[in-house]
PyMOL Python script that loads the backbone (N, CA, C, O; Angstrom):
from pymol import cmd

cmd.read_pdbstr("""\
ATOM      1  N   MET A   1       0.868  -0.886   0.189  1.00  0.00           N
ATOM      2  CA  MET A   1      -0.206   0.172   0.103  1.00  0.00           C
ATOM      3  C   MET A   1       0.851   1.143  -0.130  1.00  0.00           C
ATOM      4  O   MET A   1       1.951   0.757   0.264  1.00  0.00           O
ATOM      5  N   ILE A   2       0.820   2.418  -0.718  1.00  0.00           N
ATOM      6  CA  ILE A   2       1.365   3.065  -0.931  1.00  0.00           C
ATOM      7  C   ILE A   2       0.467   4.574  -0.551  1.00  0.00           C
ATOM      8  O   ILE A   2      -0.647   4.877  -0.979  1.00  0.00           O
ATOM      9  N   ILE A   3       1.127   5.174   0.148  1.00  0.00           N
ATOM     10  CA  ILE A   3       0.094   6.522   0.404  1.00  0.00           C
ATOM     11  C   ILE A   3       0.909   8.081  -0.081  1.00  0.00           C
ATOM     12  O   ILE A   3       1.842   8.642   0.493  1.00  0.00           O
ATOM     13  N   PHE A   4       0.265   8.447  -1.173  1.00  0.00           N
ATOM     14  CA  PHE A   4       0.741   9.909  -1.639  1.00  0.00           C
ATOM     15  C   PHE A   4      -0.733  10.612  -1.641  1.00  0.00           C
ATOM     16  O   PHE A   4      -1.878  10.162  -1.605  1.00  0.00           O
ATOM     17  N   GLY A   5      -0.001  12.333  -1.716  1.00  0.00           N
ATOM     18  CA  GLY A   5      -1.067  13.295  -1.731  1.00  0.00           C
ATOM     19  C   GLY A   5      -0.249  14.612  -2.432  1.00  0.00           C
ATOM     20  O   GLY A   5       0.789  14.684  -3.090  1.00  0.00           O
ATOM     21  N   PHE A   6      -1.093  15.469  -2.031  1.00  0.00           N
ATOM     22  CA  PHE A   6      -1.128  16.707  -2.697  1.00  0.00           C
ATOM     23  C   PHE A   6      -1.423  17.520  -2.149  1.00  0.00           C
ATOM     24  O   PHE A   6      -2.497  17.362  -1.569  1.00  0.00           O
ATOM     25  N   GLY A   7      -0.874  18.590  -1.998  1.00  0.00           N
ATOM     26  CA  GLY A   7      -1.378  19.800  -1.434  1.00  0.00           C
ATOM     27  C   GLY A   7      -0.540  20.099  -0.126  1.00  0.00           C
ATOM     28  O   GLY A   7      -0.908  21.033   0.587  1.00  0.00           O
ATOM     29  N   ARG A   8       0.706  19.260   0.267  1.00  0.00           N
ATOM     30  CA  ARG A   8       1.061  20.035   1.859  1.00  0.00           C
ATOM     31  C   ARG A   8       1.834  21.153   1.156  1.00  0.00           C
ATOM     32  O   ARG A   8       2.527  21.072   0.142  1.00  0.00           O
ATOM     33  N   ARG A   9       1.527  22.340   2.015  1.00  0.00           N
ATOM     34  CA  ARG A   9       2.077  23.763   1.809  1.00  0.00           C
ATOM     35  C   ARG A   9       3.052  23.763   2.807  1.00  0.00           C
ATOM     36  O   ARG A   9       2.878  22.913   3.681  1.00  0.00           O
ATOM     37  N   ARG A  10       4.154  24.572   2.933  1.00  0.00           N
ATOM     38  CA  ARG A  10       4.994  25.187   3.375  1.00  0.00           C
ATOM     39  C   ARG A  10       5.196  26.611   3.212  1.00  0.00           C
ATOM     40  O   ARG A  10       5.227  27.025   2.054  1.00  0.00           O
ATOM     41  N   VAL A  11       5.364  27.573   4.318  1.00  0.00           N
ATOM     42  CA  VAL A  11       5.577  28.927   3.766  1.00  0.00           C
ATOM     43  C   VAL A  11       6.909  29.508   4.616  1.00  0.00           C
ATOM     44  O   VAL A  11       7.070  29.495   5.837  1.00  0.00           O
ATOM     45  N   LYS A  12       7.768  29.997   3.625  1.00  0.00           N
ATOM     46  CA  LYS A  12       9.037  30.763   4.406  1.00  0.00           C
ATOM     47  C   LYS A  12       8.965  32.566   4.141  1.00  0.00           C
ATOM     48  O   LYS A  12       8.688  33.248   3.154  1.00  0.00           O
ATOM     49  N   ASP A  13       9.307  32.843   5.352  1.00  0.00           N
ATOM     50  CA  ASP A  13       8.859  34.245   5.946  1.00  0.00           C
ATOM     51  C   ASP A  13      10.740  34.508   5.093  1.00  0.00           C
ATOM     52  O   ASP A  13      11.789  33.867   5.155  1.00  0.00           O
ATOM     53  N   CYS A  14      10.414  35.464   4.558  1.00  0.00           N
ATOM     54  CA  CYS A  14      11.644  35.925   3.946  1.00  0.00           C
ATOM     55  C   CYS A  14      12.322  37.517   4.126  1.00  0.00           C
ATOM     56  O   CYS A  14      13.342  37.980   3.616  1.00  0.00           O
ATOM     57  N   GLY A  15      11.327  38.149   5.063  1.00  0.00           N
ATOM     58  CA  GLY A  15      11.300  39.144   5.675  1.00  0.00           C
ATOM     59  C   GLY A  15      10.983  40.494   5.178  1.00  0.00           C
ATOM     60  O   GLY A  15      10.353  40.610   4.127  1.00  0.00           O
ATOM     61  N   GLU A  16      11.273  41.268   5.681  1.00  0.00           N
ATOM     62  CA  GLU A  16      10.306  42.614   5.343  1.00  0.00           C
ATOM     63  C   GLU A  16      10.729  43.142   3.979  1.00  0.00           C
ATOM     64  O   GLU A  16      11.804  42.989   3.397  1.00  0.00           O
ATOM     65  N   GLY A  17       9.567  43.840   3.580  1.00  0.00           N
ATOM     66  CA  GLY A  17       9.750  44.411   2.008  1.00  0.00           C
ATOM     67  C   GLY A  17       9.271  46.308   2.294  1.00  0.00           C
ATOM     68  O   GLY A  17       9.398  46.947   3.338  1.00  0.00           O
ATOM     69  N   ALA A  18       8.838  46.683   1.233  1.00  0.00           N
ATOM     70  CA  ALA A  18       8.652  48.131   1.360  1.00  0.00           C
ATOM     71  C   ALA A  18       7.231  48.242   2.102  1.00  0.00           C
ATOM     72  O   ALA A  18       6.300  47.472   2.337  1.00  0.00           O
ATOM     73  N   THR A  19       7.558  49.688   2.371  1.00  0.00           N
ATOM     74  CA  THR A  19       6.475  50.131   3.124  1.00  0.00           C
ATOM     75  C   THR A  19       5.239  50.810   2.799  1.00  0.00           C
ATOM     76  O   THR A  19       5.250  51.871   2.174  1.00  0.00           O
ATOM     77  N   TYR A  20       4.087  50.205   3.224  1.00  0.00           N
ATOM     78  CA  TYR A  20       2.757  50.789   2.113  1.00  0.00           C
ATOM     79  C   TYR A  20       2.037  50.823   2.959  1.00  0.00           C
ATOM     80  O   TYR A  20       2.299  50.194   3.984  1.00  0.00           O
ATOM     81  N   THR A  21       0.905  51.541   2.852  1.00  0.00           N
ATOM     82  CA  THR A  21      -0.166  51.787   3.571  1.00  0.00           C
ATOM     83  C   THR A  21      -1.582  50.775   3.114  1.00  0.00           C
ATOM     84  O   THR A  21      -2.279  51.102   2.154  1.00  0.00           O
ATOM     85  N   CYS A  22      -1.871  49.556   3.923  1.00  0.00           N
ATOM     86  CA  CYS A  22      -2.694  48.410   3.733  1.00  0.00           C
ATOM     87  C   CYS A  22      -4.228  49.413   2.867  1.00  0.00           C
ATOM     88  O   CYS A  22      -4.645  50.563   3.006  1.00  0.00           O
ATOM     89  N   PRO A  23      -4.645  48.275   2.029  1.00  0.00           N
ATOM     90  CA  PRO A  23      -5.900  48.892   1.406  1.00  0.00           C
ATOM     91  C   PRO A  23      -6.830  48.275   2.622  1.00  0.00           C
ATOM     92  O   PRO A  23      -7.959  48.726   2.428  1.00  0.00           O
ATOM     93  N   ASN A  24      -6.832  47.734   3.375  1.00  0.00           N
ATOM     94  CA  ASN A  24      -7.419  46.784   4.115  1.00  0.00           C
ATOM     95  C   ASN A  24      -7.794  47.200   5.140  1.00  0.00           C
ATOM     96  O   ASN A  24      -8.993  47.389   5.345  1.00  0.00           O
ATOM     97  N   CYS A  25      -6.394  47.570   6.486  1.00  0.00           N
ATOM     98  CA  CYS A  25      -6.694  48.059   7.630  1.00  0.00           C
ATOM     99  C   CYS A  25      -6.118  49.442   7.800  1.00  0.00           C
ATOM    100  O   CYS A  25      -5.905  49.860   8.938  1.00  0.00           O
ATOM    101  N   HIS A  26      -5.906  50.030   6.950  1.00  0.00           N
ATOM    102  CA  HIS A  26      -5.176  51.208   6.565  1.00  0.00           C
ATOM    103  C   HIS A  26      -3.729  51.040   7.416  1.00  0.00           C
ATOM    104  O   HIS A  26      -3.517  52.236   7.620  1.00  0.00           O
ATOM    105  N   ASN A  27      -3.034  50.611   7.801  1.00  0.00           N
ATOM    106  CA  ASN A  27      -1.803  50.468   8.743  1.00  0.00           C
ATOM    107  C   ASN A  27      -0.876  50.850   7.771  1.00  0.00           C
ATOM    108  O   ASN A  27      -1.131  50.662   6.582  1.00  0.00           O
ATOM    109  N   THR A  28       0.197  51.376   8.146  1.00  0.00           N
ATOM    110  CA  THR A  28       1.421  51.909   7.464  1.00  0.00           C
ATOM    111  C   THR A  28       2.295  50.911   8.059  1.00  0.00           C
ATOM    112  O   THR A  28       2.487  50.998   9.272  1.00  0.00           O
ATOM    113  N   SER A  29       2.799  50.072   7.473  1.00  0.00           N
ATOM    114  CA  SER A  29       4.169  49.420   7.436  1.00  0.00           C
ATOM    115  C   SER A  29       4.998  48.632   6.610  1.00  0.00           C
ATOM    116  O   SER A  29       4.910  48.882   5.408  1.00  0.00           O
ATOM    117  N   ARG A  30       5.834  47.683   6.976  1.00  0.00           N
ATOM    118  CA  ARG A  30       6.944  47.280   6.021  1.00  0.00           C
ATOM    119  C   ARG A  30       5.908  45.776   5.965  1.00  0.00           C
ATOM    120  O   ARG A  30       5.521  45.117   6.930  1.00  0.00           O
ATOM    121  N   PHE A  31       5.656  45.546   4.570  1.00  0.00           N
ATOM    122  CA  PHE A  31       4.775  44.453   4.155  1.00  0.00           C
ATOM    123  C   PHE A  31       5.520  43.425   4.262  1.00  0.00           C
ATOM    124  O   PHE A  31       6.637  43.590   3.772  1.00  0.00           O
ATOM    125  N   ARG A  32       5.242  41.993   4.914  1.00  0.00           N
ATOM    126  CA  ARG A  32       5.943  40.847   4.596  1.00  0.00           C
ATOM    127  C   ARG A  32       6.482  40.111   3.345  1.00  0.00           C
ATOM    128  O   ARG A  32       5.772  40.164   2.341  1.00  0.00           O
ATOM    129  N   LEU A  33       7.539  39.498   3.287  1.00  0.00           N
ATOM    130  CA  LEU A  33       7.827  38.867   1.464  1.00  0.00           C
ATOM    131  C   LEU A  33       7.666  37.516   2.165  1.00  0.00           C
ATOM    132  O   LEU A  33       7.994  37.434   3.349  1.00  0.00           O
ATOM    133  N   LEU A  34       7.183  36.450   1.513  1.00  0.00           N
ATOM    134  CA  LEU A  34       6.743  35.183   2.050  1.00  0.00           C
ATOM    135  C   LEU A  34       7.098  34.357   0.305  1.00  0.00           C
ATOM    136  O   LEU A  34       7.085  34.913  -0.793  1.00  0.00           O
ATOM    137  N   ILE A  35       7.343  33.111   0.586  1.00  0.00           N
ATOM    138  CA  ILE A  35       7.602  32.540  -0.660  1.00  0.00           C
ATOM    139  C   ILE A  35       6.750  31.077  -0.026  1.00  0.00           C
ATOM    140  O   ILE A  35       7.170  30.678   1.060  1.00  0.00           O
ATOM    141  N   ARG A  36       5.791  30.425  -0.556  1.00  0.00           N
ATOM    142  CA  ARG A  36       4.689  29.329  -0.516  1.00  0.00           C
ATOM    143  C   ARG A  36       4.785  28.024  -1.261  1.00  0.00           C
ATOM    144  O   ARG A  36       3.758  27.721  -1.867  1.00  0.00           O
ATOM    145  N   ARG A  37       5.536  27.401  -1.326  1.00  0.00           N
ATOM    146  CA  ARG A  37       5.438  25.938  -2.167  1.00  0.00           C
ATOM    147  C   ARG A  37       4.435  25.324  -1.404  1.00  0.00           C
ATOM    148  O   ARG A  37       4.214  25.326  -0.193  1.00  0.00           O
ATOM    149  N   THR A  38       3.783  24.713  -2.510  1.00  0.00           N
ATOM    150  CA  THR A  38       3.125  23.099  -2.652  1.00  0.00           C
ATOM    151  C   THR A  38       4.110  22.078  -2.742  1.00  0.00           C
ATOM    152  O   THR A  38       5.176  22.315  -3.309  1.00  0.00           O
ATOM    153  N   TRP A  39       3.892  21.085  -2.295  1.00  0.00           N
ATOM    154  CA  TRP A  39       4.501  19.870  -2.293  1.00  0.00           C
ATOM    155  C   TRP A  39       3.763  18.450  -2.737  1.00  0.00           C
ATOM    156  O   TRP A  39       2.533  18.510  -2.753  1.00  0.00           O
ATOM    157  N   PHE A  40       4.243  17.438  -3.027  1.00  0.00           N
ATOM    158  CA  PHE A  40       3.870  15.903  -3.584  1.00  0.00           C
ATOM    159  C   PHE A  40       4.444  15.642  -2.577  1.00  0.00           C
ATOM    160  O   PHE A  40       5.532  16.049  -2.172  1.00  0.00           O
ATOM    161  N   THR A  41       3.367  14.598  -1.909  1.00  0.00           N
ATOM    162  CA  THR A  41       4.278  13.756  -1.011  1.00  0.00           C
ATOM    163  C   THR A  41       3.808  12.581  -1.186  1.00  0.00           C
ATOM    164  O   THR A  41       2.848  12.355  -1.923  1.00  0.00           O
ATOM    165  N   LEU A  42       4.682  11.350  -0.264  1.00  0.00           N
ATOM    166  CA  LEU A  42       5.260  10.084  -0.328  1.00  0.00           C
ATOM    167  C   LEU A  42       5.274   9.641   1.107  1.00  0.00           C
ATOM    168  O   LEU A  42       6.301   9.864   1.748  1.00  0.00           O
ATOM    169  N   PHE A  43       3.944   8.853   1.875  1.00  0.00           N
ATOM    170  CA  PHE A  43       4.404   8.945   3.199  1.00  0.00           C
ATOM    171  C   PHE A  43       4.513   9.897   3.912  1.00  0.00           C
ATOM    172  O   PHE A  43       5.280  10.127   4.847  1.00  0.00           O
ATOM    173  N   PHE A  44       3.612  10.546   3.393  1.00  0.00           N
ATOM    174  CA  PHE A  44       3.921  12.163   4.356  1.00  0.00           C
ATOM    175  C   PHE A  44       4.978  12.675   4.330  1.00  0.00           C
ATOM    176  O   PHE A  44       5.247  13.656   5.023  1.00  0.00           O
ATOM    177  N   ILE A  45       5.765  12.139   3.555  1.00  0.00           N
ATOM    178  CA  ILE A  45       7.225  12.844   3.745  1.00  0.00           C
ATOM    179  C   ILE A  45       7.012  14.000   2.164  1.00  0.00           C
ATOM    180  O   ILE A  45       6.528  13.490   1.154  1.00  0.00           O
ATOM    181  N   PRO A  46       7.348  15.219   2.158  1.00  0.00           N
ATOM    182  CA  PRO A  46       7.493  16.125   1.212  1.00  0.00           C
ATOM    183  C   PRO A  46       8.830  15.838   0.243  1.00  0.00           C
ATOM    184  O   PRO A  46      10.025  15.793   0.536  1.00  0.00           O
ATOM    185  N   VAL A  47       8.056  15.643  -1.171  1.00  0.00           N
ATOM    186  CA  VAL A  47       9.344  15.024  -2.096  1.00  0.00           C
ATOM    187  C   VAL A  47       9.850  15.971  -3.337  1.00  0.00           C
ATOM    188  O   VAL A  47      10.947  16.224  -3.834  1.00  0.00           O
ATOM    189  N   ILE A  48       8.074  16.488  -3.662  1.00  0.00           N
ATOM    190  CA  ILE A  48       8.718  17.007  -5.259  1.00  0.00           C
ATOM    191  C   ILE A  48       7.833  18.541  -5.170  1.00  0.00           C
ATOM    192  O   ILE A  48       6.623  18.324  -5.242  1.00  0.00           O
ATOM    193  N   PRO A  49       8.072  19.580  -5.073  1.00  0.00           N
ATOM    194  CA  PRO A  49       7.386  20.845  -5.066  1.00  0.00           C
ATOM    195  C   PRO A  49       6.992  21.021  -6.390  1.00  0.00           C
ATOM    196  O   PRO A  49       7.820  20.922  -7.295  1.00  0.00           O
ATOM    197  N   TYR A  50       5.562  21.328  -6.652  1.00  0.00           N
ATOM    198  CA  TYR A  50       5.434  21.421  -7.983  1.00  0.00           C
ATOM    199  C   TYR A  50       4.012  23.112  -7.807  1.00  0.00           C
ATOM    200  O   TYR A  50       3.009  23.241  -8.509  1.00  0.00           O
ATOM    201  N   GLU A  51       4.313  23.750  -7.070  1.00  0.00           N
ATOM    202  CA  GLU A  51       3.782  24.942  -7.022  1.00  0.00           C
ATOM    203  C   GLU A  51       4.619  26.132  -6.305  1.00  0.00           C
ATOM    204  O   GLU A  51       4.314  26.256  -5.119  1.00  0.00           O
ATOM    205  N   THR A  52       5.464  26.904  -6.703  1.00  0.00           N
ATOM    206  CA  THR A  52       5.724  28.115  -6.116  1.00  0.00           C
ATOM    207  C   THR A  52       4.857  29.564  -6.137  1.00  0.00           C
ATOM    208  O   THR A  52       4.363  30.051  -7.154  1.00  0.00           O
ATOM    209  N   ALA A  53       4.785  30.157  -4.745  1.00  0.00           N
ATOM    210  CA  ALA A  53       3.876  31.413  -5.014  1.00  0.00           C
ATOM    211  C   ALA A  53       4.551  32.216  -4.181  1.00  0.00           C
ATOM    212  O   ALA A  53       4.704  31.783  -3.038  1.00  0.00           O
ATOM    213  N   TYR A  54       5.163  33.661  -4.538  1.00  0.00           N
ATOM    214  CA  TYR A  54       5.803  35.108  -3.941  1.00  0.00           C
ATOM    215  C   TYR A  54       4.623  35.444  -3.448  1.00  0.00           C
ATOM    216  O   TYR A  54       3.612  35.159  -4.092  1.00  0.00           O
ATOM    217  N   LEU A  55       4.527  36.169  -2.108  1.00  0.00           N
ATOM    218  CA  LEU A  55       3.701  36.546  -1.648  1.00  0.00           C
ATOM    219  C   LEU A  55       3.795  37.804  -0.931  1.00  0.00           C
ATOM    220  O   LEU A  55       4.607  37.587  -0.032  1.00  0.00           O
ATOM    221  N   GLU A  56       3.331  39.192  -0.839  1.00  0.00           N
ATOM    222  CA  GLU A  56       3.840  39.857   0.141  1.00  0.00           C
ATOM    223  C   GLU A  56       2.330  40.422   0.904  1.00  0.00           C
ATOM    224  O   GLU A  56       1.342  40.912   0.357  1.00  0.00           O
ATOM    225  N   LEU A  57       2.572  40.159   2.273  1.00  0.00           N
ATOM    226  CA  LEU A  57       1.325  40.518   2.840  1.00  0.00           C
ATOM    227  C   LEU A  57       1.451  41.504   4.123  1.00  0.00           C
ATOM    228  O   LEU A  57       2.573  41.771   4.553  1.00  0.00           O
ATOM    229  N   CYS A  58       0.301  42.036   4.723  1.00  0.00           N
ATOM    230  CA  CYS A  58       0.180  42.932   5.707  1.00  0.00           C
ATOM    231  C   CYS A  58       0.943  42.581   6.903  1.00  0.00           C
ATOM    232  O   CYS A  58       0.119  41.798   7.377  1.00  0.00           O
ATOM    233  N   PRO A  59       2.157  42.578   7.962  1.00  0.00           N
ATOM    234  CA  PRO A  59       1.718  42.338   9.156  1.00  0.00           C
ATOM    235  C   PRO A  59       1.003  42.673   9.862  1.00  0.00           C
ATOM    236  O   PRO A  59       1.401  42.351  10.982  1.00  0.00           O
ATOM    237  N   VAL A  60      -0.404  43.451   9.926  1.00  0.00           N
ATOM    238  CA  VAL A  60      -1.073  43.478  10.709  1.00  0.00           C
ATOM    239  C   VAL A  60      -2.424  42.621  10.638  1.00  0.00           C
ATOM    240  O   VAL A  60      -3.155  42.223  11.545  1.00  0.00           O
ATOM    241  N   CYS A  61      -2.493  42.494   9.432  1.00  0.00           N
ATOM    242  CA  CYS A  61      -3.807  42.023   9.074  1.00  0.00           C
ATOM    243  C   CYS A  61      -3.751  40.302   8.280  1.00  0.00           C
ATOM    244  O   CYS A  61      -4.463  39.298   8.287  1.00  0.00           O
ATOM    245  N   ARG A  62      -2.953  40.571   7.895  1.00  0.00           N
ATOM    246  CA  ARG A  62      -2.038  39.593   6.726  1.00  0.00           C
ATOM    247  C   ARG A  62      -3.172  39.897   5.349  1.00  0.00           C
ATOM    248  O   ARG A  62      -3.783  38.983   4.795  1.00  0.00           O
ATOM    249  N   TYR A  63      -3.249  40.861   5.092  1.00  0.00           N
ATOM    250  CA  TYR A  63      -3.953  41.022   3.821  1.00  0.00           C
ATOM    251  C   TYR A  63      -3.139  41.208   2.522  1.00  0.00           C
ATOM    252  O   TYR A  63      -2.807  42.386   2.385  1.00  0.00           O
ATOM    253  N   GLY A  64      -2.803  40.564   1.730  1.00  0.00           N
ATOM    254  CA  GLY A  64      -2.029  40.699   0.288  1.00  0.00           C
ATOM    255  C   GLY A  64      -2.563  40.211  -0.553  1.00  0.00           C
ATOM    256  O   GLY A  64      -3.764  40.140  -0.815  1.00  0.00           O
ATOM    257  N   GLY A  65      -1.307  39.666  -1.257  1.00  0.00           N
ATOM    258  CA  GLY A  65      -1.537  38.932  -2.691  1.00  0.00           C
ATOM    259  C   GLY A  65      -0.366  38.486  -3.338  1.00  0.00           C
ATOM    260  O   GLY A  65       0.714  38.799  -2.835  1.00  0.00           O
ATOM    261  N   GLU A  66      -0.394  37.842  -4.318  1.00  0.00           N
ATOM    262  CA  GLU A  66       0.919  37.245  -5.380  1.00  0.00           C
ATOM    263  C   GLU A  66       1.633  38.093  -6.179  1.00  0.00           C
ATOM    264  O   GLU A  66       1.036  38.910  -6.881  1.00  0.00           O
ATOM    265  N   ILE A  67       2.530  38.037  -6.175  1.00  0.00           N
ATOM    266  CA  ILE A  67       3.114  38.837  -6.810  1.00  0.00           C
ATOM    267  C   ILE A  67       4.579  38.197  -7.727  1.00  0.00           C
ATOM    268  O   ILE A  67       5.282  37.287  -7.287  1.00  0.00           O
ATOM    269  N   LYS A  68       4.779  38.790  -8.846  1.00  0.00           N
ATOM    270  CA  LYS A  68       5.916  37.824  -9.819  1.00  0.00           C
ATOM    271  C   LYS A  68       7.030  37.407  -9.080  1.00  0.00           C
ATOM    272  O   LYS A  68       7.285  37.714  -7.916  1.00  0.00           O
ATOM    273  N   LYS A  69       7.505  36.880  -9.629  1.00  0.00           N
ATOM    274  CA  LYS A  69       8.988  36.512  -8.884  1.00  0.00           C
ATOM    275  C   LYS A  69      10.133  37.378  -9.691  1.00  0.00           C
ATOM    276  O   LYS A  69      11.288  36.971  -9.565  1.00  0.00           O
ATOM    277  N   ALA A  70       9.936  38.381 -10.398  1.00  0.00           N
ATOM    278  CA  ALA A  70      11.346  39.109 -10.893  1.00  0.00           C
ATOM    279  C   ALA A  70      10.693  40.348  -9.642  1.00  0.00           C
ATOM    280  O   ALA A  70      11.476  41.106  -9.070  1.00  0.00           O
ATOM    281  N   ASP A  71       8.999  40.382  -9.332  1.00  0.00           N
ATOM    282  CA  ASP A  71       9.159  42.303  -8.346  1.00  0.00           C
ATOM    283  C   ASP A  71       9.280  41.738  -6.845  1.00  0.00           C
ATOM    284  O   ASP A  71       9.394  42.612  -5.987  1.00  0.00           O
ATOM    285  N   PHE A  72       9.270  40.296  -6.368  1.00  0.00           N
ATOM    286  CA  PHE A  72       9.733  39.423  -5.288  1.00  0.00           C
ATOM    287  C   PHE A  72      11.398  39.486  -5.239  1.00  0.00           C
ATOM    288  O   PHE A  72      11.893  39.578  -4.115  1.00  0.00           O
ATOM    289  N   GLU A  73      12.224  39.445  -6.301  1.00  0.00           N
ATOM    290  CA  GLU A  73      13.334  39.581  -6.158  1.00  0.00           C
ATOM    291  C   GLU A  73      14.417  41.054  -6.156  1.00  0.00           C
ATOM    292  O   GLU A  73      15.481  41.351  -5.611  1.00  0.00           O
ATOM    293  N   ALA A  74      13.460  41.716  -7.084  1.00  0.00           N
ATOM    294  CA  ALA A  74      13.604  43.318  -6.732  1.00  0.00           C
ATOM    295  C   ALA A  74      13.476  43.801  -5.553  1.00  0.00           C
ATOM    296  O   ALA A  74      14.473  44.247  -4.985  1.00  0.00           O
ATOM    297  N   LYS A  75      12.263  43.815  -4.953  1.00  0.00           N
ATOM    298  CA  LYS A  75      11.716  43.778  -3.331  1.00  0.00           C
ATOM    299  C   LYS A  75      12.810  43.379  -2.256  1.00  0.00           C
ATOM    300  O   LYS A  75      13.049  44.034  -1.242  1.00  0.00           O
ATOM    301  N   MET A  76      13.560  41.974  -2.708  1.00  0.00           N
ATOM    302  CA  MET A  76      14.135  41.525  -1.787  1.00  0.00           C
ATOM    303  C   MET A  76      15.772  42.393  -1.434  1.00  0.00           C
ATOM    304  O   MET A  76      16.413  42.688  -0.425  1.00  0.00           O
ATOM    305  N   ALA A  77      15.930  42.557  -2.956  1.00  0.00           N
ATOM    306  CA  ALA A  77      17.129  43.132  -3.090  1.00  0.00           C
ATOM    307  C   ALA A  77      17.387  44.749  -2.232  1.00  0.00           C
ATOM    308  O   ALA A  77      18.266  45.126  -1.457  1.00  0.00           O
ATOM    309  N   ASP A  78      16.146  45.434  -2.815  1.00  0.00           N
ATOM    310  CA  ASP A  78      15.627  46.839  -1.919  1.00  0.00           C
ATOM    311  C   ASP A  78      16.027  46.861  -0.758  1.00  0.00           C
ATOM    312  O   ASP A  78      16.892  47.610  -0.305  1.00  0.00           O
ATOM    313  N   ALA A  79      15.140  45.649   0.070  1.00  0.00           N
ATOM    314  CA  ALA A  79      15.540  45.514   1.614  1.00  0.00           C
ATOM    315  C   ALA A  79      16.674  45.049   2.026  1.00  0.00           C
ATOM    316  O   ALA A  79      17.066  45.356   3.151  1.00  0.00           O
ATOM    317  N   ALA A  80      17.446  44.197   1.178  1.00  0.00           N
ATOM    318  CA  ALA A  80      18.618  44.372   1.760  1.00  0.00           C
ATOM    319  C   ALA A  80      19.752  45.104   1.311  1.00  0.00           C
ATOM    320  O   ALA A  80      20.921  44.739   1.440  1.00  0.00           O
ATOM    321  N   ALA A  81      19.285  46.332   0.687  1.00  0.00           N
ATOM    322  CA  ALA A  81      20.004  47.530   0.126  1.00  0.00           C
ATOM    323  C   ALA A  81      19.819  48.497   1.520  1.00  0.00           C
ATOM    324  O   ALA A  81      20.616  49.225   2.112  1.00  0.00           O
ATOM    325  N   ASP A  82      18.510  48.186   1.739  1.00  0.00           N
ATOM    326  CA  ASP A  82      17.801  49.233   3.112  1.00  0.00           C
ATOM    327  C   ASP A  82      18.479  48.808   4.134  1.00  0.00           C
ATOM    328  O   ASP A  82      18.780  49.741   4.879  1.00  0.00           O
ATOM    329  N   LYS A  83      18.965  47.467   4.596  1.00  0.00           N
ATOM    330  CA  LYS A  83      19.717  46.805   5.733  1.00  0.00           C
ATOM    331  C   LYS A  83      20.585  47.311   5.646  1.00  0.00           C
ATOM    332  O   LYS A  83      20.897  47.858   6.703  1.00  0.00           O
ATOM    333  N   SER A  84      21.474  47.507   4.600  1.00  0.00           N
ATOM    334  CA  SER A  84      22.999  48.101   4.630  1.00  0.00           C
ATOM    335  C   SER A  84      23.320  49.343   4.811  1.00  0.00           C
ATOM    336  O   SER A  84      24.457  49.673   5.150  1.00  0.00           O
ATOM    337  N   TYR A  85      22.358  50.180   4.607  1.00  0.00           N
ATOM    338  CA  TYR A  85      22.672  51.629   5.144  1.00  0.00           C
ATOM    339  C   TYR A  85      22.603  51.611   6.969  1.00  0.00           C
ATOM    340  O   TYR A  85      23.149  52.588   7.484  1.00  0.00           O
ATOM    341  N   ILE A  86      22.134  50.836   7.701  1.00  0.00           N
ATOM    342  CA  ILE A  86      22.360  50.901   8.778  1.00  0.00           C
ATOM    343  C   ILE A  86      23.055  50.948   9.342  1.00  0.00           C
ATOM    344  O   ILE A  86      23.705  49.927   9.118  1.00  0.00           O
ATOM    345  N   THR A  87      23.672  51.672  10.325  1.00  0.00           N
ATOM    346  CA  THR A  87      25.003  51.210  11.178  1.00  0.00           C
ATOM    347  C   THR A  87      24.690  51.382  12.375  1.00  0.00           C
ATOM    348  O   THR A  87      23.711  51.970  12.835  1.00  0.00           O
ATOM    349  N   THR A  88      25.741  50.734  13.024  1.00  0.00           N
ATOM    350  CA  THR A  88      25.339  50.768  14.751  1.00  0.00           C
ATOM    351  C   THR A  88      26.530  51.197  14.809  1.00  0.00           C
ATOM    352  O   THR A  88      27.441  51.006  14.002  1.00  0.00           O
ATOM    353  N   SER A  89      26.535  52.020  16.154  1.00  0.00           N
ATOM    354  CA  SER A  89      27.476  53.010  16.844  1.00  0.00           C
ATOM    355  C   SER A  89      27.956  52.461  18.596  1.00  0.00           C
ATOM    356  O   SER A  89      28.709  53.158  19.276  1.00  0.00           O
TER     357      SER A  89
END
""", "prot")
cmd.dss("prot")
cmd.show_as("cartoon", "prot")
cmd.util.cbc("prot")
cmd.orient("prot")
């Protein structure tokens, strides 16, 4: 008997992105950048990822949506550049 399934999802938090005013809760904050992967499983072990989504979410109300991979990578690069300007005394 082989047990397999579809739809196991894992979400990876990649940090903060740009600052926006959320259209849902009207708070101004730095949106979170997330990668969501959906996996094919065999005996409840994730084996092959078959879907990847790049998300940008409000940290207050979790409102947001899917963005393109190129936009996601650009926002990650911008966030890394913002962090490099911060100096500690």
